[in-house]
N, C-alpha and C positions, 0 to 999 in steps of 0.2 A: 504494499499499499504505499504509494507516494504521498510523499508530506511535506512542511515546509521547516524542520525539523530543522536543516540547515541556516536559515534566516531566524530562527527566533532563539539559537545557543550562543553562549555569549562566555568569552575566555577567562576562566575562575581568577587572572589576574588583573583581571581590568577590576577597575576603580567602583565603587558601588552610586556614588553620585549618580545622574543619568546624566545630566550635563556631561560630565570627563567622561560617560563611556561612549557618547556624540564625538565627542573628542580624539577621543585616542586610534578611533577607526579611520583609519585610509587605506586609500585605494593602493593597490605596488603598482601599476601601470600609470599614476596618474603623473602627468608630464611635470615639472621643475619650471618650465620657464614657458609662461600663456603668451599667444603674439595675435589672439582675435578677440575684442572684450564686443559686448553685443548690448544695448541697454532697447527694448519697448517701452513704452512711453507717452505720458500726452495723448491721450484716447481724444478724437474731435468727432460730433457728430455733424454729419450732411442729408440734409432733405432736398429731395431733386421731387418733379413731375412723378416721376417714376416709382424712385424708393429711398426709404431714408436708411443709413447706413453710419458703418465709423470706422473711422482710420488710426492707424497706431502710428507715433511716429519709430522709428527704427535708425540708431545709432550705432555706428561701427567705428571700433578705434583699431588696428591693425599695424603692424610692421612687418607684412609680409612684402618678399618681392613681386608677387605676382599680382600687385594690386596697383594702382597706377597712383593712390593718394592714400595718405594712411589715417584718413576720417572721411567717414560721408554719412549723412543724413538723408535717410529718402521717408516719405511717407507710404502704409501700406495697408489694404483693406481685408477684411477674416479671407476672401474670395484669392488675394493672391498669397497666404498663407496655406491653402487647399490646393492649389498651383502646385508650389514648391514639394508639397509632400508627395502628391501623383507625380511628379517627378523625381524624385529619388527613387520612390517605389519601384519607378519604368526603369533607371538604370542601375538600381542596387537591389533586383528582387529577393535576395533570400537575406540582406541585412535588415536589423531590427530597426525601423524608423520609429521617430520616437512619435508620443499620438500630440493630435490637438485635438481642441475642447469642442465638444459638439457642439455646431450647429442650433441646434433648438436644446430647450433647459428643461427641468424638472418642473411640471406647476408646481403651483405652491410653494416651493423655495423664493425665487425671486422674481421679479419683475423684468421682462425683455429691454433692454436699455435705465436700466434703471444703473444707478452710481454703482450697486454695490454687482452687480451680474457684468458690467465695462471693468469695473478693476479685477475681480474675479479672474475676466478674458484675457484682461492682458497678464496676467502673470503667468497665467498656462502658456500665453503667446511669446513668454520672454524665455519663460522655461525650454519651449521646443527652439528654438532657435538656439540655444546655448547652450544645450545637449548636441543637436548639430552641429554647433562649435566646436565642442569638446572632442569626438568621435572623429577615432583616428581616419577615416576612409570621407563619410560625407560631406567632415570641413570641406574637402576640396574638390567637392562635385560646382562643376560652371556653373550651373542654374542657382547654385548653393551663393556664387560671388555676384551672378545678376539681379538675384533677388536684393542681396544686399546694395549694389551699385546703382543701379539702375534707375533712370528716374521714370514717371509714371506712363511716360511717352516710346520708352525704349523696352521698357517691359511688357510693355502691352503689344509691342511687336514684336517680344523674344517669343510669346508665348502663342502667338501665330502662325511661328515654326515648327510648331509641334505636330504631335503623327493625329492625323484625319480622324473622319469620324468611323470610315472601312477600320483603319486598322487596329482602331481601340474596341469595335466590335469584333474585331479576331480575336482578339487577346482576350474578352469577354468569351467567347466562345469557347476555345479553347480549356481556358481555364474551368469550365461547366462539362466541356466535356471529360477535363481529369477527375472532375469531383464525381463522375458517375459513374465512371470506370471502377471504383475499386479502389483496394487497398493497394499498396507497393508492393510486389514480388521481391525484390532483391532491396529491399531498405536496410541498412546500417541498423545496427542493434542500438546506438547512440538515439537514433530521429527517432526509433522508436522506442524510445524510453524521455526522452525532450516529449515527446507527444502526449504519454500516457502525465507527464509532471506537467503539464499547461492543462491534460483535462482536470486533475485535481486543481491546480493551482485557482483557475477561471473556476470552478468552483467557490471553494473556500472564500476570493477575493471580491464575487460578488455580494455569497452571504454575507460576509464582512460590510458591503457595501449598503445595503440595506438596512443592518440594525445600525449601523453610525449615524445614517440619515434617520431612523425611528428614532434613535439617542436625543439626536440635535431637533429633531421636532418634537419631542414629548417634552426636552430641557425648553423648549422657548413656550410650550404650555403650561408648566411649571412655573418661570419667571413671568408671564402676565397674572396669571393668578395671586404669582407672593404681591405683586407692584399693586393690587385691588387692596391685598390681606394688608398691609401697612397701614394708609390712612385712614384706613376702620377702627383703630388704636388711636389716631388720634384724635379725628371725633368723639370718640369715646370718652377721652380725658376731659373733654368738656362740660360731661355733666355728673363725671366721678370726683370730686374735688379729691377727695382721702387717699385715692390711686390714682390721681392725674399724672403724677411724674411718672409713677414707676408704667403706667401706656406708653405714656412717653418714648420713655424708655424702650420699649420694645420693639416701638414704630420704627425707633431711630435704629435698633440691630436692624431688623427688616430689612431696609432702607440700606444697610451696610450690605448685606447678604445680596441682596438684586445687583450690586455693584459687581460683585465677588464675580454672582454666576454669569453676569451679562461679559467679564474677562473670561470666564472659563467657555462659556461657548465662543467667544471670539477665536480664542486658542482654536476649540473643535475646527470649525469654517476653513481659519485659511492654514493650521497643518495638520489635520487630522483628514478632513470630509476630503479636500483634492488631493491628495495621496493615494489614497488608497481609491480614488475611481480614477484616475491617471493610469494603475495597475490593471484596473476591469479593463480600459482602451486596449494596454498594452498587449493582456493575454488576444484579444483577439485580434491584434496586431500577429502578433506570437504564429497564432493558429493558422493565421495565412501566408503567414511566412513559410510553417512548416509544408503547406501545399503546395505552393509554388515550389519546395524543393523536390515534393514527390512528382510534381509535374516533369520536371525536368529527366526524374528516375522513370517515368514510366518510359517516356518518350525513349530513350534512351533501351530503358526492355523492349520495347517493342520490337526495335530496331533490330536489335539482335535477334529477335524470335523470330524474324520475318528472312534474318538472313538464316538462322538454322533449321527452316522448314526447305529454304532453296525459293522462296517467293516474288525473289526480284533479283537481280542485276548483283553478282556479289562485291566486285569491285568497286561500284556507284556508292553500296551498302556501306563498306568497310572505309571508305572515308566520311562517309555520314557519323557512323560509330564513332570512331575515334574525334569527333570537333566536340561529339557530347559527350563522351567520356573523360574531355578535358571540361567541358562546362560545369558536368556533375560534380569532379574532382572542387573548380573552382566554388560552387557553393558551398558545397559541404565543408570548404577551407571556413571560406567568409562565414557563415553561420556557427561554423561551431568558436572562433575567433568574437563572435557576437554577443553568441548563447555566453559566453563564462562572463564578460563584460556586465553583459544584462546581468544577470546573477545576484554580482558582487553591488551593482546600483542597486539594485529592488533589495538585498539585505541591508544593504546604508539606509535607504529609506524607509522602509520600515523599522528599523533600529529608530529613527531618527525620531519619527514620529511617534509613536510606541510610549517611546522614553520621556518626548516631551507630552504627552500627555499624563502621564504618570507625575511626570514635576506638577504642570499643572494642578493636578487634580490634590497631591499636597497642600500646595500652597493656597490651594481652593480651601480646602477643610480646616485648614490650618487657621488661615483667617477667619471664618466661620465662629470654629470654637474660640478662638481670643476674644471675637465680638459677644458673644454670649456668655464668657467666664466672666470676663469685665462685666457688665449688664450684673448678672447675678450677685459679685462680690460686692457691689455699691449697694445694692438690695441688702445686703448683710451688715452693709454698715450702718447703712442707716435704719435699720431693723436692733441692732442694738444699741445704737445711739437714742431711739424710744423707749425700750427697752429702762437704758438707765436712768433715763426721765424721769420713767413713771416711779420707779423704786426712793425717785428722792422724797425726805420729808417736807 
């Protein structure tokens, strides 16, 4: 039974503090010198007669020789990011392309074009570009360079040079045919293990995603009710002179706990929910990458079978088989390297997210406990003071 035990195991020698755990973890292949820095910021609304959309400023700073300048500033809309992702998938079918945030959002979470939605998307687009920039292969993709440097009209012209509708349709038909064909006969064991791992991972991360959103929703409902609960004690204190101070104290404690709850919810929405959902999208991407690898393997297997059955010209098929063998080997090597890199990233992100949540929860409960303990201590002092005054002659 495949599990995520590797992702949840900590070294006994690591410090106990969650923040220390995060700081101790470092990639072995992390580059010492970074030469490409990308920032996505300054969202801007555009309203036309046809549509309303948001553009984001993309600022790039680099010391690479293949760039004509050391700094670029362009504006990009969501469709441009989609184009870049499709071009990367087309050029590198067996590499793991980082996910983009979905075009449509879950109902009940945030309103489309609200400040919260725009900021959430901006962060996701920023992460998308920086994951590509940090990738040892994708970072040197020509379309990525065009995306970062070309002005709007230049990018529009470059897009028109892509494959036409018939070419895209042909790719879709081949992909569907490959999926219908069934399992691959000669798939290496490691890719079968990858496939099994991803099926289990996909199930677990989707369950986590649903539970995390449910917790956030319940926390929101709890906060709304608590906000109504506090003022009631303040109103009550106006008609109860003997316990007015105590009631006001309870109202003050509830107000402080409301603020602490809001802070904890912000931590969930900023640090946990996006990470978990990003890996929900990653699981879909990885399953697609494995299918594309299997498609290349299937093409090779079918030609080998045809040659063995002498259904085609031997010389012609031998040449085609040689090329497909090279293609399969390249695809396998690319996916192996990317798989190891992806698992390191996943383990780091999951550790960071969950230890951050644990740290936030500790601070939250400590803050709320201290608030109520302080209130109780003040009540005991007042109570003893009243008793002493009654005992005096």
